[in-house]
VEXTOR-495245 format. One record per residue (C-alpha): residue in three letters; x, y, z; residue number from 1. Coordinates in Angstrom, 3 decimals. Example, Ala and Ser with C-alpha at 12.3 -4.5 7.8 and 13.67 -1.06 7.14 Angstrom:
# residues 2
+-------+----------+----------+----------+------+
| lumke |        X |        Y |        Z | firo |
+-------+----------+----------+----------+------+
|   ALA |   12.300 |   -4.500 |    7.800 |    1 |
|   SER |   13.670 |   -1.060 |    7.140 |    2 |
+-------+----------+----------+----------+------+
//
This chain:
# residues 210
+-------+----------+----------+----------+------+
| lumke |        X |        Y |        Z | firo |
+-------+----------+----------+----------+------+
|   MET |   46.365 |    6.061 |   25.803 |    1 |
|   GLY |   46.602 |    4.165 |   22.530 |    2 |
|   ILE |   45.250 |    5.399 |   19.212 |    3 |
|   VAL |   42.468 |    2.772 |   19.195 |    4 |
|   GLN |   41.213 |    3.971 |   22.579 |    5 |
|   VAL |   41.340 |    7.606 |   21.452 |    6 |
|   LEU |   39.369 |    6.792 |   18.312 |    7 |
|   SER |   36.737 |    4.790 |   20.174 |    8 |
|   THR |   36.342 |    7.524 |   22.790 |    9 |
|   ASN |   35.456 |    9.991 |   20.034 |   10 |
|   TYR |   33.308 |    7.668 |   17.928 |   11 |
|   PRO |   29.703 |    8.882 |   18.261 |   12 |
|   THR |   28.101 |    5.681 |   16.981 |   13 |
|   ALA |   29.826 |    3.666 |   19.692 |   14 |
|   HIS |   28.494 |    5.981 |   22.391 |   15 |
|   ALA |   25.010 |    5.896 |   20.854 |   16 |
|   GLN |   24.883 |    2.109 |   20.604 |   17 |
|   TYR |   26.243 |    1.623 |   24.095 |   18 |
|   GLY |   23.773 |    4.192 |   25.402 |   19 |
|   TRP |   20.934 |    2.300 |   23.715 |   20 |
|   TYR |   22.078 |   -0.934 |   25.354 |   21 |
|   LEU |   22.275 |    0.710 |   28.792 |   22 |
|   SER |   18.756 |    2.075 |   28.357 |   23 |
|   LEU |   17.406 |   -1.377 |   27.521 |   24 |
|   MET |   19.115 |   -2.783 |   30.610 |   25 |
|   GLY |   17.366 |   -0.254 |   32.857 |   26 |
|   ARG |   20.428 |    1.890 |   33.556 |   27 |
|   PRO |   18.951 |    5.277 |   32.587 |   28 |
|   GLU |   21.498 |    7.733 |   33.953 |   29 |
|   GLU |   24.432 |    5.929 |   32.362 |   30 |
|   SER |   22.458 |    5.593 |   29.152 |   31 |
|   ILE |   21.612 |    9.282 |   28.961 |   32 |
|   ALA |   25.235 |   10.240 |   29.664 |   33 |
|   GLU |   26.460 |    8.074 |   26.771 |   34 |
|   LEU |   23.789 |    9.369 |   24.406 |   35 |
|   LYS |   24.510 |   12.962 |   25.328 |   36 |
|   ARG |   28.152 |   12.324 |   24.479 |   37 |
|   ALA |   27.100 |   10.891 |   21.117 |   38 |
|   THR |   25.074 |   14.007 |   20.314 |   39 |
|   GLU |   27.947 |   16.254 |   21.407 |   40 |
|   LEU |   30.243 |   14.456 |   18.984 |   41 |
|   ASP |   27.661 |   14.477 |   16.172 |   42 |
|   PRO |   25.029 |   17.123 |   16.932 |   43 |
|   LEU |   23.307 |   16.722 |   13.554 |   44 |
|   SER |   22.635 |   13.000 |   13.933 |   45 |
|   THR |   18.884 |   12.464 |   14.024 |   46 |
|   ALA |   19.476 |    8.858 |   15.094 |   47 |
|   SER |   21.468 |    9.737 |   18.223 |   48 |
|   ASN |   19.266 |   12.704 |   19.085 |   49 |
|   GLY |   16.136 |   10.617 |   18.653 |   50 |
|   ILE |   17.396 |    7.752 |   20.788 |   51 |
|   LEU |   18.376 |   10.253 |   23.492 |   52 |
|   GLY |   14.791 |   11.506 |   23.498 |   53 |
|   LEU |   13.450 |    7.971 |   23.775 |   54 |
|   ALA |   15.920 |    7.200 |   26.583 |   55 |
|   TYR |   14.578 |   10.201 |   28.500 |   56 |
|   GLY |   11.101 |    8.785 |   28.013 |   57 |
|   TRP |   12.081 |    5.350 |   29.262 |   58 |
|   ALA |   13.695 |    7.034 |   32.271 |   59 |
|   ARG |   10.265 |    8.640 |   32.893 |   60 |
|   ARG |   11.792 |   12.085 |   32.327 |   61 |
|   ASN |    8.939 |   12.918 |   29.992 |   62 |
|   ASN |    9.295 |   16.680 |   29.722 |   63 |
|   GLU |   12.929 |   16.281 |   28.704 |   64 |
|   ALA |   11.947 |   13.516 |   26.298 |   65 |
|   VAL |    9.383 |   15.678 |   24.524 |   66 |
|   ALA |   11.765 |   18.648 |   24.342 |   67 |
|   GLN |   14.569 |   16.493 |   22.947 |   68 |
|   LEU |   12.370 |   14.848 |   20.337 |   69 |
|   GLN |   10.921 |   18.171 |   19.225 |   70 |
|   LYS |   14.484 |   19.452 |   18.893 |   71 |
|   THR |   15.311 |   16.379 |   16.795 |   72 |
|   LEU |   12.355 |   17.111 |   14.522 |   73 |
|   GLU |   13.848 |   20.532 |   13.872 |   74 |
|   LEU |   16.827 |   18.703 |   12.353 |   75 |
|   ASP |   14.523 |   16.673 |   10.113 |   76 |
|   PRO |   10.824 |   17.643 |   10.115 |   77 |
|   GLU |    9.989 |   14.595 |    7.971 |   78 |
|   ALA |   11.555 |   11.987 |   10.275 |   79 |
|   TRP |    8.723 |    9.504 |   10.832 |   80 |
|   LEU |   10.805 |    7.495 |   13.308 |   81 |
|   THR |   11.352 |   10.523 |   15.531 |   82 |
|   MET |    7.610 |   11.192 |   15.380 |   83 |
|   THR |    6.976 |    7.584 |   16.384 |   84 |
|   TYR |    9.299 |    7.943 |   19.370 |   85 |
|   LEU |    7.387 |   11.076 |   20.339 |   86 |
|   GLY |    4.115 |    9.191 |   19.991 |   87 |
|   TRP |    5.426 |    6.444 |   22.279 |   88 |
|   VAL |    6.457 |    9.023 |   24.880 |   89 |
|   HIS |    3.005 |   10.624 |   24.744 |   90 |
|   ILE |    1.435 |    7.178 |   25.201 |   91 |
|   GLY |    3.614 |    6.657 |   28.256 |   92 |
|   GLN |    2.454 |   10.031 |   29.554 |   93 |
|   GLY |   -1.180 |    9.113 |   29.029 |   94 |
|   LYS |   -1.515 |   11.921 |   26.457 |   95 |
|   PHE |   -3.308 |    9.900 |   23.833 |   96 |
|   SER |   -4.697 |   12.785 |   21.769 |   97 |
|   GLU |   -1.185 |   14.192 |   21.386 |   98 |
|   ALA |    0.069 |   10.731 |   20.438 |   99 |
|   ILE |   -2.615 |   10.333 |   17.776 |  100 |
|   THR |   -1.834 |   13.733 |   16.274 |  101 |
|   VAL |    1.889 |   13.125 |   15.885 |  102 |
|   LEU |    1.436 |    9.522 |   14.725 |  103 |
|   GLN |   -1.090 |   10.545 |   12.071 |  104 |
|   ARG |    1.596 |   12.915 |   10.750 |  105 |
|   ALA |    4.112 |   10.076 |   10.740 |  106 |
|   LYS |    1.669 |    7.807 |    8.894 |  107 |
|   GLN |    1.288 |   10.386 |    6.135 |  108 |
|   ILE |    5.053 |   10.280 |    5.633 |  109 |
|   ASP |    5.572 |    6.517 |    5.938 |  110 |
|   ASP |    2.651 |    4.174 |    6.463 |  111 |
|   ASN |    4.639 |    1.331 |    8.018 |  112 |
|   GLN |    3.861 |   -1.285 |   10.659 |  113 |
|   TYR |    5.509 |    0.566 |   13.536 |  114 |
|   VAL |    3.556 |    3.761 |   12.983 |  115 |
|   LEU |    0.304 |    1.882 |   12.396 |  116 |
|   GLY |    0.848 |   -0.241 |   15.504 |  117 |
|   ALA |    1.506 |    2.779 |   17.692 |  118 |
|   LEU |   -1.455 |    4.607 |   16.186 |  119 |
|   GLY |   -3.702 |    1.616 |   16.824 |  120 |
|   GLU |   -2.468 |    1.460 |   20.399 |  121 |
|   SER |   -3.218 |    5.163 |   20.854 |  122 |
|   TYR |   -6.725 |    4.685 |   19.497 |  123 |
|   ALA |   -7.243 |    1.748 |   21.875 |  124 |
|   LEU |   -6.089 |    3.680 |   24.927 |  125 |
|   SER |   -8.196 |    6.699 |   23.982 |  126 |
|   GLY |  -11.318 |    4.523 |   23.841 |  127 |
|   ASN |  -11.637 |    4.383 |   20.059 |  128 |
|   ARG |  -12.076 |    0.617 |   19.817 |  129 |
|   THR |  -13.258 |    0.705 |   16.206 |  130 |
|   GLU |  -10.077 |    2.325 |   14.882 |  131 |
|   ALA |   -7.902 |    0.131 |   17.117 |  132 |
|   LEU |   -9.461 |   -3.062 |   15.746 |  133 |
|   ALA |   -9.157 |   -1.681 |   12.221 |  134 |
|   ALA |   -5.421 |   -1.220 |   12.785 |  135 |
|   ILE |   -5.124 |   -4.830 |   13.980 |  136 |
|   THR |   -6.952 |   -6.027 |   10.861 |  137 |
|   GLN |   -4.638 |   -3.998 |    8.611 |  138 |
|   LEU |   -1.516 |   -5.352 |   10.324 |  139 |
|   LYS |   -2.751 |   -8.938 |   10.028 |  140 |
|   GLU |   -3.515 |   -8.408 |    6.339 |  141 |
|   ARG |   -0.060 |   -6.947 |    5.751 |  142 |
|   SER |    1.520 |   -9.938 |    7.500 |  143 |
|   LYS |    0.208 |  -12.163 |    4.688 |  144 |
|   GLU |    2.530 |  -10.386 |    2.244 |  145 |
|   ARG |    5.532 |   -9.362 |    4.389 |  146 |
|   TYR |    6.867 |   -9.608 |    7.898 |  147 |
|   VAL |    4.955 |   -7.705 |   10.568 |  148 |
|   SER |    6.275 |   -7.780 |   14.107 |  149 |
|   PRO |    3.732 |   -9.506 |   16.395 |  150 |
|   HIS |    4.788 |   -6.987 |   19.027 |  151 |
|   CYS |    2.925 |   -4.242 |   17.120 |  152 |
|   ILE |   -0.300 |   -6.215 |   17.333 |  153 |
|   ALA |    0.312 |   -7.192 |   20.962 |  154 |
|   MET |    0.562 |   -3.564 |   22.004 |  155 |
|   ILE |   -2.812 |   -2.715 |   20.467 |  156 |
|   TYR |   -4.450 |   -5.605 |   22.320 |  157 |
|   ALA |   -2.766 |   -4.386 |   25.512 |  158 |
|   GLY |   -4.259 |   -0.952 |   24.898 |  159 |
|   LEU |   -7.670 |   -2.556 |   24.473 |  160 |
|   GLY |   -7.279 |   -4.298 |   27.830 |  161 |
|   ASP |   -7.300 |   -7.743 |   26.205 |  162 |
|   LYS |   -4.382 |   -9.245 |   28.124 |  163 |
|   ASP |   -4.906 |  -12.779 |   26.831 |  164 |
|   GLN |   -4.538 |  -11.654 |   23.225 |  165 |
|   ALA |   -1.673 |   -9.323 |   24.171 |  166 |
|   PHE |    0.312 |  -12.191 |   25.679 |  167 |
|   GLU |   -0.595 |  -14.510 |   22.821 |  168 |
|   TRP |    0.982 |  -12.034 |   20.399 |  169 |
|   LEU |    3.946 |  -11.389 |   22.697 |  170 |
|   ASN |    4.549 |  -15.133 |   22.637 |  171 |
|   LYS |    4.456 |  -14.991 |   18.852 |  172 |
|   ALA |    6.956 |  -12.138 |   19.020 |  173 |
|   PHE |    9.173 |  -14.321 |   21.196 |  174 |
|   GLU |    8.967 |  -17.178 |   18.702 |  175 |
|   ALA |    9.852 |  -14.739 |   15.920 |  176 |
|   ARG |   12.801 |  -13.432 |   17.986 |  177 |
|   SER |   11.442 |   -9.895 |   17.767 |  178 |
|   GLU |   13.990 |   -7.323 |   18.904 |  179 |
|   HIS |   11.179 |   -5.319 |   20.483 |  180 |
|   LEU |   11.023 |   -7.762 |   23.381 |  181 |
|   THR |   14.357 |   -6.397 |   24.562 |  182 |
|   TRP |   12.386 |   -3.270 |   25.521 |  183 |
|   LEU |   10.223 |   -5.076 |   28.086 |  184 |
|   LYS |   11.958 |   -3.766 |   31.205 |  185 |
|   VAL |   11.814 |   -0.089 |   30.318 |  186 |
|   ASP |    9.033 |    0.616 |   27.822 |  187 |
|   ALA |    6.318 |    2.578 |   29.665 |  188 |
|   ARG |    3.731 |    1.235 |   27.234 |  189 |
|   MET |    4.117 |   -2.149 |   28.924 |  190 |
|   ASN |    2.762 |   -0.824 |   32.217 |  191 |
|   PRO |   -0.768 |   -2.268 |   31.745 |  192 |
|   LEU |    0.763 |   -5.759 |   31.579 |  193 |
|   ARG |    3.388 |   -5.570 |   34.316 |  194 |
|   SER |    1.164 |   -6.805 |   37.156 |  195 |
|   ASP |    0.288 |   -9.994 |   35.271 |  196 |
|   PRO |    2.467 |  -13.019 |   36.225 |  197 |
|   ARG |    2.876 |  -13.770 |   32.526 |  198 |
|   PHE |    4.830 |  -10.556 |   32.130 |  199 |
|   ALA |    7.508 |  -11.568 |   34.645 |  200 |
|   GLU |    7.737 |  -14.929 |   32.909 |  201 |
|   MET |    8.194 |  -13.242 |   29.538 |  202 |
|   VAL |   10.963 |  -11.052 |   30.959 |  203 |
|   ARG |   12.651 |  -14.186 |   32.274 |  204 |
|   ARG |   12.332 |  -16.019 |   28.965 |  205 |
|   VAL |   13.822 |  -13.080 |   27.063 |  206 |
|   GLY |   16.764 |  -13.139 |   29.490 |  207 |
|   LEU |   16.336 |   -9.698 |   31.013 |  208 |
|   THR |   16.393 |  -10.822 |   34.638 |  209 |
|   PRO |   19.694 |  -10.638 |   36.561 |  210 |
+-------+----------+----------+----------+------+
//
């Protein structure tokens, strides 16, 4: 075994990035194995630990996802991204009150588009249409000054059950080459849209079909 191979085998970032890719491709067991290796090599990495938690969620191993993300928050209690991952997992579980609680905490730390989008989606799914529409309005206003991923807005419309608007904004995300569209195959939050023929077409356009 050459020195380059030895180094790459023990390089946690390589395992984490490859694990992320495998998760996006719908290969959960391989993904989790790679991400576990990354966290073994660098147990204090909030990035690798957080992605492992999200990968559990996308594999529909929700109890393990929640436990892993809570463990990651012990490493950094102020990590808004980890809280957002946890919010996404709770949304996938249908635990909208739990999602709102953790995402409100994240928003206090960093009021960014990803947190606001997930919070708006949680409000929509919990039946709080007023707060969901308010989140959409805020995101649209922010987009006048800086980039806001259309995917964030699409997910709120999906939560509201407005599929036409959801797909309109997913199309805008496609035009903007939003990286979030690479999550289509595995993100549990997409479940309300999966039965619509437009979803399969979007997956094809993104290039996620075999």
